[in-house]
C-alpha positions in Angstrom: 21.6 35.3 38.8 18.4 33.4 38.5 18.3 30.6 36.2 16.2 31.0 33.1 13.3 28.7 32.7 13.3 26.1 30.0 11.4 27.5 27.0 10.1 24.8 24.7 8.8 26.2 21.3 5.1 25.7 20.8 6.0 24.1 17.3 7.3 21.1 19.3 3.8 19.9 19.6 4.0 18.8 16.0 5.8 15.7 17.6 2.6 14.8 19.2 0.8 14.9 15.9 3.4 12.5 14.1 3.3 10.0 17.1 -0.5 9.9 17.4 -0.6 9.6 13.6 1.7 6.5 13.8 -0.2 5.1 16.6 -3.4 5.3 14.4 -1.7 3.4 11.7 -0.6 0.7 14.1 -4.2 0.6 15.4 -5.8 0.0 12.0 -2.9 -2.3 11.1 -3.8 -4.7 13.8 -7.3 -4.9 12.2 -6.1 -5.4 8.7 -2.8 -7.4 9.1 -3.1 -8.8 12.7 -0.2 -6.7 13.9 0.4 -6.7 17.7 -2.0 -4.4 19.4 0.7 -3.8 22.1 2.7 -1.6 19.8 -0.1 0.7 19.0 -1.0 1.0 22.7 2.7 1.8 23.5 2.9 4.5 20.8 -0.2 6.1 22.0 0.9 6.1 25.6 4.1 7.8 24.6 2.3 10.3 22.5 0.0 11.1 25.6 2.9 11.4 27.9 4.8 13.6 25.5 1.6 15.9 25.1 1.2 16.1 28.9 5.1 17.1 29.2 4.8 19.6 26.4 1.6 21.1 27.8 3.2 21.6 31.1 6.1 23.3 29.6 3.9 25.6 27.5 1.8 26.6 30.5 5.0 27.2 32.3 6.2 29.5 29.6 3.1 31.6 30.1 3.4 31.8 33.8 7.3 32.1 34.3 8.5 33.5 30.8 5.5 35.5 29.5 7.5 37.8 27.4 8.9 35.0 25.3 5.4 33.3 25.1 3.9 36.7 23.8 6.8 37.1 21.3 6.0 33.6 19.9 2.3 34.4 19.8 3.0 37.7 17.8 6.0 36.2 15.6 4.6 36.1 11.9 6.1 32.6 11.4 6.0 31.0 14.9 2.4 32.2 15.7 1.1 29.7 12.9 2.2 26.9 15.4 0.4 28.1 18.3 -2.7 26.3 17.1 -0.8 23.0 17.3 -1.3 23.0 21.0 -5.1 22.7 20.5 -4.6 20.1 17.7 -2.3 18.1 19.8 -4.9 18.1 22.6 -7.6 16.8 20.2 -5.1 13.9 19.3 -4.2 13.3 22.8 -7.9 12.4 23.3 -7.8 10.0 20.5 -4.5 8.4 22.1 -6.2 8.0 25.4 -9.7 7.1 24.3 -9.7 3.2 24.7 -8.4 3.7 28.2 -10.6 6.7 29.4 -13.3 7.7 27.1 -14.5 10.4 29.3 -11.3 12.3 29.5 -10.7 11.8 25.9 -14.1 13.4 25.0 -13.2 16.3 27.3 -9.8 16.7 25.5 -11.9 16.7 22.1 -14.2 19.5 23.3 -11.3 21.6 24.7 -9.1 21.0 21.5 -11.9 21.8 19.1 -13.1 25.0 20.7 -9.6 26.2 21.3 -8.5 25.4 17.7 -11.5 27.3 16.4 -11.1 30.3 18.6 -7.3 30.6 17.7 -8.3 30.2 14.0 -10.7 33.0 14.2 -8.1 35.2 16.0 -5.3 34.4 13.6 -7.4 34.8 10.4 -8.7 38.2 11.7 -5.1 39.3 12.2 -4.1 37.9 8.8 -6.8 39.7 7.0 -5.6 43.0 8.1 -2.8 42.6 5.8 0.8 44.0 5.8 2.2 40.6 6.0 5.7 40.2 4.6 6.0 37.9 1.7 9.0 36.4 3.3 7.0 35.1 6.3 4.5 33.2 4.1 5.1 29.4 4.4 3.0 26.3 4.5 2.7 26.8 8.2 -0.2 29.1 7.3 -2.3 25.8 6.8 -2.0 25.1 10.5 -4.5 27.4 12.3 -7.5 26.9 10.0 -6.8 23.8 7.9 -5.1 21.4 10.2 -7.3 22.3 13.2 -10.6 21.9 11.4 -9.6 18.7 9.7 -8.6 17.1 12.8 -11.6 18.2 14.5 -13.8 16.6 11.8 -11.8 13.3 12.4 -12.2 13.4 16.0 -15.9 14.3 15.8 -16.5 11.3 13.7 -14.4 9.2 15.9 -16.5 10.1 19.0 -19.8 9.6 17.1 -20.7 13.0 16.0 -20.2 13.1 12.2 -22.8 15.8 11.8 -20.6 18.1 13.8 -17.5 16.8 12.0 -19.0 17.7 8.7 -19.2 21.5 9.6 -15.4 21.3 10.7 -14.6 19.4 7.4 -16.3 22.2 5.3 -14.5 24.8 7.3 -11.2 23.1 6.8 -11.6 22.4 3.2 -12.7 25.9 2.1 -9.7 27.2 4.2 -7.3 24.9 2.4 -8.5 26.0 -1.0 -8.3 29.7 -0.1 -4.7 29.2 1.2 -3.4 26.9 -1.5 -2.9 29.4 -4.1 -1.4 32.0 -1.8 1.2 29.5 -0.6 2.1 28.1 -3.9 2.4 31.4 -5.5 4.9 32.5 -2.7 6.9 29.4 -3.1 7.0 29.7 -7.0 7.5 33.5 -7.6 9.2 35.0 -4.6 12.7 34.4 -3.2 13.6 30.8 -2.3 12.7 29.6 1.2 15.7 30.1 3.7 17.2 26.8 4.7 15.9 26.9 8.3 12.1 27.3 6.8 12.3 24.5 4.3 11.3 21.8 6.5 7.8 23.5 6.7 7.4 22.2 3.2 6.5 19.0 4.7 3.2 20.6 5.9 2.2 20.6 2.1 1.4 16.9 2.4 -0.9 17.5 5.4 -4.0 19.2 3.9 -5.0 16.3 1.4 -3.9 13.6 3.7 -5.4 14.8 6.9 -8.4 16.0 5.0 -9.0 12.5 3.7 -8.8 11.2 7.4 -11.4 13.6 8.3 -13.7 12.9 5.4 -13.3 9.2 6.0 -14.6 9.7 9.5 -17.5 11.8 8.7 -18.6 9.2 6.1 -18.5 6.0 8.2 -15.2 5.9 9.9 -13.5 2.3 10.2 -16.9 0.6 9.6 -18.1 2.3 6.4 -18.3 1.0 3.0 -15.6 1.2 0.2 -14.1 4.7 0.1 -16.1 6.9 -2.4 -14.7 8.9 -5.3 -14.0 12.1 -3.2 -12.0 10.2 -0.8 -9.8 8.7 -3.5 -9.2 12.1 -5.2 -7.9 13.4 -1.8 -5.7 10.4 -1.6 -4.4 10.9 -5.1 -3.5 14.5 -4.5 -1.7 13.4 -1.3 0.2 10.9 -3.2 1.1 13.7 -5.6 2.4 16.1 -2.7 4.4 12.9 -1.5 6.1 12.7 -4.8 6.9 16.4 -5.0 8.4 16.4 -1.5 10.5 13.2 -2.2 11.9 14.9 -5.2 12.8 18.1 -3.2 14.2 16.1 -0.2 17.8 16.7 -0.7 17.2 20.4 -1.3 15.0 20.6 1.9 17.6 18.9 4.1 20.8 20.9 3.2 21.2 21.7 7.0 21.6 19.9 10.2 18.7 18.1 11.8 16.3 20.3 13.6 12.9 19.6 15.3 11.2 21.4 12.5 11.7 18.3 10.4 8.8 16.9 12.3 6.7 19.0 10.0 6.8 15.8 7.7 5.4 13.6 10.3 1.7 14.1 10.3 1.3 14.2 6.6 3.3 11.0 6.2 1.3 9.1 8.9 -2.0 10.4 7.8 -1.3 9.1 4.2 -0.4 5.7 5.4 -3.4 5.8 7.7 -5.7 6.7 4.8 -4.5 3.8 2.6 -4.8 1.2 5.3 -8.4 2.5 6.0 -9.2 2.1 2.3 -8.2 -1.6 2.6 -10.0 -2.0 5.9 -13.1 -0.7 4.1 -12.9 -3.2 1.3 -10.6 -1.9 -1.4 -8.2 -4.6 -2.8 -5.6 -5.1 -5.3 -3.1 -2.2 -5.7 -4.3 -0.5 -2.5 -3.1 -3.4 -0.4 0.4 -3.2 -1.7 0.2 0.7 -1.6 -0.8 0.7 2.1 1.9 -1.8 3.1 4.7 0.4 1.4 3.3 3.6 3.0 3.0 1.9 6.2 6.7 1.0 6.2 7.6 4.7 5.1 5.7 6.1 7.9 7.5 3.8 10.4 10.8 4.8 9.0 10.2 8.4 9.0 8.9 8.5 12.6 11.8 6.2 13.8 14.4 8.5 12.2 12.8 11.6 13.6 12.7 10.1 17.1 16.4 8.9 17.0 17.6 12.3 15.7 15.5 14.1 18.2 16.8 12.1 21.1 20.4 12.6 19.7 20.0 16.4 19.5 18.4 16.4 23.1 21.2 14.5 24.5 23.8 16.7 23.0 22.0 19.8 24.2 21.2 21.2 20.7 17.5 20.4 20.3 16.1 23.8 21.7 16.4 26.8 19.3 17.5 30.2 20.5 14.5 32.1 22.1 12.6 34.5 19.8 13.0 37.2 22.5 16.3 37.6 23.8 16.5 37.9 27.7 18.0 41.0 29.2 
């Protein structure tokens, strides 16, 4: 009987988002607090290596296990995560940019166009209706909100804030249109099943990652003090962080799964925002807040990495396939 190829869920690209987010935190921490630059470099190289490995697995899934790839593509919940492949590609460019700018820019172009194409396809399917309420989760933010906010960040990073503003507008309007849909489902319909609860970590991402995008289309690391709108985004992100902290025991009433990486990008983006605020001249309370959030981001990612490695070594990391083999 032929051996079934390893099938890695597309949601695993969320690990790349969290690791690049932590690497970005360390990059700005070297500028603000003089942290060792080697740590940022190491985290970013690890992120790029993981992206390369996951991309090979994902391409292999389409070549060797196409039925399962299609099942994931059409699944109401898992299809939300397909766009993470493009978002991770954008961030892989950020990770490698100091070492190979040309490759990084190519990854930016590929990632931005791919995420936009998938967002158009996904939304067209969504607008046709007939989606069961039980499949609605914060993962709906990923195709249109996360992809466009990260594209805005990357466009600003690569010196094209005029393009970044367009992505920022697309992401911001998409966020507003989905916010009430998702919160209404959470508040007024059946409680999320335990395996879906880690997706609540995504609730932190829109304001936190949106703030990153906004900072990079309004000056990046070298701009003046963060303006009122950036501070409003950070304030809402902090509120979401408090909500999730209060729900953490309820969310984690099950063994660790790779889906807990849903918390990683929002947490690291929140820390990154606060450190950039300090870098751009904000003092006082923000200096203490940035130190605390930087510590939380490191603790969260370290915990996720350790638990992920433990699940991998015990053979429990991969979930059962969506489409069972014959």
